[in-house]
Structures are given as C-alpha cells and as structure tokens.
C-alpha positions as CSV (number, residue, x, y, z in Angstrom):
1,M,55.8,69.9,157.9
2,R,57.7,72.4,158.4
3,A,60.8,71.1,156.1
4,R,58.2,70.5,152.6
5,T,57.9,72.5,150.1
6,P,54.6,74.1,149.4
7,T,54.4,74.1,146.1
8,V,55.9,70.7,145.2
9,E,53.7,69.9,147.9
10,W,50.7,71.0,145.9
11,R,51.3,69.9,143.0
12,V,52.0,66.4,143.9
13,A,49.1,66.4,145.3
14,A,47.2,68.0,142.2
15,A,48.6,64.4,140.3
16,R,47.4,62.6,142.7
17,G,43.7,64.2,141.6
18,D,43.2,65.3,145.0
19,A,44.0,68.8,145.6
20,G,41.0,69.2,142.2
21,P,39.6,72.7,140.7
22,H,35.8,70.6,142.1
23,K,36.7,69.1,146.0
24,L,38.2,72.6,147.8
25,T,38.4,70.0,151.2
26,W,42.7,70.5,150.6
27,V,42.3,74.7,150.8
28,D,43.1,76.4,154.3
29,G,39.9,78.6,154.9
30,N,40.8,79.8,158.0
31,L,41.2,83.6,157.9
32,D,44.6,84.9,159.7
33,P,46.0,88.4,158.3
34,E,49.1,88.0,160.3
35,Q,49.6,84.3,158.5
36,R,51.8,83.8,155.4
37,P,50.6,83.5,151.9
38,Y,51.4,80.0,150.2
39,Q,51.5,78.0,153.4
40,L,51.1,74.0,153.9
41,R,49.5,73.0,157.3
42,G,47.2,69.7,158.9
43,S,48.9,66.9,158.5
44,I,51.4,65.3,156.9
45,K,48.3,62.4,155.6
46,K,45.8,65.3,155.0
47,P,47.5,68.2,154.5
48,T,45.8,71.0,153.7
49,F,46.9,74.7,151.1
50,R,46.6,78.4,152.1
51,G,47.0,80.3,149.6
52,G,47.5,83.9,149.3
53,N,46.8,86.3,152.0
54,W,43.1,88.3,150.4
55,E,43.2,89.3,154.5
56,R,45.3,91.9,153.7
57,L,44.0,93.5,150.6
58,L,40.7,94.3,152.8
59,P,40.3,96.9,155.5
60,P,40.5,96.3,158.7
61,P,37.1,96.5,160.4
62,L,36.3,94.0,157.3
63,V,38.5,91.7,158.5
64,T,37.4,91.9,162.6
65,E,34.3,91.2,161.6
66,A,34.9,88.4,159.0
67,Q,36.8,86.9,161.6
68,S,34.6,86.7,164.1
69,A,31.5,85.6,161.7
70,Q,33.9,82.7,160.9
71,Q,34.6,81.4,164.8
72,A,30.9,81.8,165.1
73,G,30.2,79.1,162.4
74,L,28.6,81.6,160.0
75,P,30.0,81.6,156.2
76,T,31.5,84.8,155.0
77,L,32.5,86.1,152.0
78,V,35.6,86.9,152.5
79,E,36.6,83.4,153.2
80,A,35.2,82.5,149.9
81,L,37.8,84.1,148.2
82,H,39.8,81.5,149.6
83,Y,38.0,79.1,148.3
84,L,37.3,80.8,144.8
85,F,40.8,81.8,143.9
86,A,41.9,78.2,145.7
87,W,42.8,77.0,142.4
88,S,44.0,79.1,140.1
89,D,46.1,80.7,142.6
90,W,48.5,77.9,143.8
91,S,48.6,76.7,139.7
92,V,50.3,80.5,138.9
93,Q,52.4,80.5,142.0
94,S,53.7,76.8,141.0
95,R,53.3,77.5,137.0
96,A,57.4,76.7,136.9
97,S,57.0,73.4,137.0
98,L,54.5,73.5,133.9
99,W,57.8,73.5,131.4
100,S,58.2,70.0,131.3
101,A,57.0,67.6,129.2
102,Q,55.7,65.5,133.5
103,G,54.5,68.7,133.9
104,W,51.7,68.3,136.3
105,D,48.8,70.5,134.5
106,V,48.2,69.1,131.2
107,G,45.0,71.6,130.6
108,L,46.7,74.8,131.1
109,L,50.0,74.0,128.6
110,G,46.9,73.9,126.1
111,T,45.1,76.8,127.0
112,L,48.3,78.6,126.7
113,A,48.4,76.9,123.3
114,D,45.3,78.1,122.5
115,A,45.4,81.4,123.0
116,Y,48.9,81.9,120.6
117,G,46.4,79.7,117.3
118,I,47.7,76.6,118.1
119,D,44.1,74.1,119.4
120,K,43.8,70.7,119.6
121,E,43.9,69.2,116.6
122,V,48.2,70.3,116.3
123,H,49.0,69.3,119.8
124,Q,45.9,66.9,120.5
125,G,46.4,67.2,124.7
126,D,49.3,65.1,124.2
127,P,52.0,65.9,126.9
128,E,54.8,65.8,125.5
129,R,54.3,67.2,121.9
130,L,52.6,69.9,124.1
131,A,55.8,70.6,125.9
132,R,57.9,70.9,122.3
133,L,55.2,73.2,120.3
134,V,55.2,75.6,123.4
135,A,58.7,75.6,123.8
136,R,58.6,77.2,120.3
137,L,56.5,79.6,120.5
138,P,58.0,83.4,121.3
139,A,60.0,82.4,117.8
140,W,57.2,81.1,115.5
141,F,54.6,83.1,116.4
142,P,55.5,86.3,115.4
143,Q,56.3,84.8,111.7
144,R,52.8,82.5,111.9
145,G,51.3,82.0,108.7
146,Q,54.4,81.4,106.9
147,L,54.9,77.6,105.7
148,D,58.1,77.3,106.1
149,R,58.2,77.9,109.2
150,S,54.6,76.3,110.2
151,L,56.3,72.6,108.2
152,Q,59.1,74.0,110.7
153,L,57.0,73.9,114.0
154,W,55.0,70.5,113.0
155,S,58.8,68.5,112.3
156,E,59.9,69.9,115.5
157,S,57.2,69.4,117.6
158,T,55.3,66.4,116.4
159,G,58.3,64.3,114.3
160,E,55.6,63.1,112.8
161,P,55.9,62.6,108.4
162,L,53.5,64.4,106.5
163,H,50.5,63.3,103.8
164,A,51.6,65.5,101.4
165,R,53.8,67.4,99.4
166,Y,53.4,71.6,100.6
167,E,56.2,74.3,99.1
168,S,55.6,77.9,98.3
169,A,56.5,80.3,95.0
170,S,59.9,81.3,97.3
171,T,61.1,77.8,97.2
172,V,59.6,76.5,93.4
173,G,59.1,79.5,91.7
174,D,55.3,80.9,90.4
175,R,55.3,78.6,87.9
176,P,57.2,75.5,88.8
177,E,57.2,72.1,86.4
178,D,58.0,70.1,89.4
179,P,55.3,69.3,90.8
180,P,53.4,70.0,87.2
181,L,51.4,72.8,87.6
182,R,49.8,72.3,84.6
183,E,47.8,69.3,86.1
184,E,46.0,71.3,88.7
185,V,42.9,70.4,90.0
186,F,40.3,73.1,89.3
187,A,38.3,74.5,92.7
188,C,36.2,76.6,93.4
189,R,37.5,80.1,93.8
190,S,36.5,83.9,93.3
191,A,36.2,86.6,91.0
192,S,39.4,88.3,92.4
193,W,41.0,85.1,92.6
194,W,41.0,84.7,88.8
195,R,41.2,88.1,88.2
196,Q,44.7,88.5,90.3
197,R,46.2,85.4,88.4
198,Q,44.4,85.3,84.8
199,T,46.1,84.5,81.8
200,E,46.3,85.3,77.8
201,T,46.1,81.7,77.6
202,G,43.3,81.5,79.4
203,T,41.3,78.3,81.5
204,Q,41.5,75.0,79.5
205,L,39.2,72.4,81.4
206,R,39.7,68.8,80.7
207,I,39.1,65.7,82.9
208,T,42.6,63.2,83.2
209,A,42.5,60.2,85.6
210,G,39.3,61.1,87.5
211,W,39.9,64.8,88.4
212,L,38.8,68.1,86.6
213,R,42.6,70.3,85.3
214,F,41.6,73.3,84.2
215,Q,45.1,75.2,83.1
216,P,46.7,75.5,79.6
217,Q,48.0,72.4,78.4
218,E,50.2,75.4,75.7
219,G,51.0,78.8,76.6
220,Q,50.7,80.7,80.4
221,T,49.5,78.9,83.0
222,F,48.0,81.0,86.4
223,P,50.8,81.1,88.6
224,L,51.6,80.5,92.4
225,S,51.0,84.0,94.8
226,P,52.3,84.8,97.9
227,E,49.4,83.2,99.5
228,D,49.3,79.9,97.3
229,V,50.7,76.5,99.0
230,L,51.5,74.5,96.5
231,V,49.8,71.0,97.5
232,S,51.7,67.7,95.6
233,L,49.3,64.2,96.2
234,E,50.0,61.2,96.3
235,P,47.1,58.7,94.8
236,S,46.9,57.5,98.3
237,G,48.0,60.6,100.1
238,S,45.6,63.1,102.1
239,L,45.7,66.2,103.1
240,D,47.4,67.1,106.7
241,R,44.2,69.0,108.0
242,P,46.2,69.7,111.5
243,L,49.2,71.7,109.6
244,L,46.5,73.2,107.4
245,R,46.1,74.6,111.3
246,L,48.8,76.5,111.3
247,L,48.8,77.7,108.0
248,S,47.7,81.8,107.7
249,P,43.6,81.9,107.3
250,G,44.8,83.1,103.9
251,T,46.3,80.6,102.5
252,C,45.3,78.8,99.5
253,L,46.3,75.8,98.6
254,R,46.8,74.9,94.7
255,I,46.4,71.1,94.1
256,V,48.3,68.9,91.6
257,P,47.5,64.9,92.0
258,L,50.5,62.7,91.0
259,P,49.8,60.1,88.6
260,A,50.3,56.9,90.3
261,P,53.4,55.0,89.7
262,E,53.9,52.5,87.5
263,S,53.8,48.6,87.8
264,A,56.8,46.7,87.5
265,S,55.2,44.4,84.3
C-alpha cells in the first residue's frame, strides 16, 4: 500500500463509484492528530482514505476527549468532520486531474463552467466539450458577450456547425446590403429602441413570404447598433440557442429571413 499514490487510488475508486459522496464507507474517520493527511489505509481490496487532519486545527483537550469517546464507541463532532468534508476534501486534493478530457468527475468541471456563465445548454455535460471550454475561459471571459469571441469559443469548443449566420455592425456595417437589412422582420421593441434607431423615412409595414417586414423599401433603414446581432436565417434554418447563451444579456437580435433558393427548372 505504501507504494501506491493516495490521490491516484482515490480517483480510480471515485471513477468506479466506490468513493462517492453518499456512501462513506471509504472514509477513514479514526482520530489521530499525529497521522499525516491524505493517506491510503486499509487493504488493496478494501482501501480507506484519510483526508485532512482536522484534529490539528482543534484544541488538544477537545481532541483528547473526542478520542476517548470514539474508543468507547460514541459518535463525536470531530469524527463527523472527516465524513462531512471527505468528498470535497479529496476532490480538491485531486483537482489536477480535472483538466483532462478523460477526467473522472464531469460535475466539477460543469460547476466551474456554470460559474463563468457557460451553462449546461452549451456544454451539455460532455467531458471533452467541457475540457475545451474550461481551457479557454481565461481568454474568453474578459471579452465575454462579444459576438466574434462567442463564435470563436463555439467553433473551437464544440466543432458543431451553426444553423444561421451571425454578424455585427463591426463586420458588415450599420446598414448592410448582404444580407439586405430592408428585409428585416418586425419584432416588438421598447420605445427607447425605436428612438435610438429612428430615421426620417420611418417604418413601412408589409407582409412578404409570410413575414411582417418594417424597414422602408426606399430611403434610410433603421441602422444596426453596437449591441445588435444581425441573423441571416435560411428557410430551413433556426436560431442556435446555445450560442445565444454566450452573448451579452443586452444583445438585440435583428433577423433577416433569406429567400428560398430557386429550384432548377
């Protein structure tokens, strides 16, 4: 047993389900302030794991009384600390293994991604996707919400194609012709939204191909603002909801349905 590495053995036991947070038979709760922390005990077939040495943090008289009570078969609060913190204690001690796509605990990587605003709809609990996402967090997080950074993170982390085209004023200008901004679909907006983008031409409501359009057919169109994302939507396309979760909450989608391709005669 001395030749074995405790953290590696615990990771293997956790992966097998033998060292979980609910069944704590794997925890060594014997009180001994002289014992070194994070040790592998027991036998090869039935190992037990001793975590942090909580006894060293407590007053010696209290520990002595707790040891006497344990030897008498009585439960103690000091012993309970070992069982209460065992799972988190060993998880932190073994954290170096969590950055691999073959890591043993997807849940901790998922919790880390959630803390940075990347929820399960994006990472889907997939170990490889989580590993790629978390590895890119330091570069992405300071510029989170930006369309180009979100598209880059999506492409590098998921490798999945998008079902629509997403662009901003910084790449296509504030009044693009491709896709034609005049074909934008009408959507309910706040009064401040209209005031910010108002033009002398005003709106021109019309229904085309089953969509209600509002941009004027002549004159100035309602321009794209920095927080707007222009979405070019094919007839068979759809919005990519997981990608939208990476954008800023203040993002405004400006949707332009593209015409169906003409069938060959």
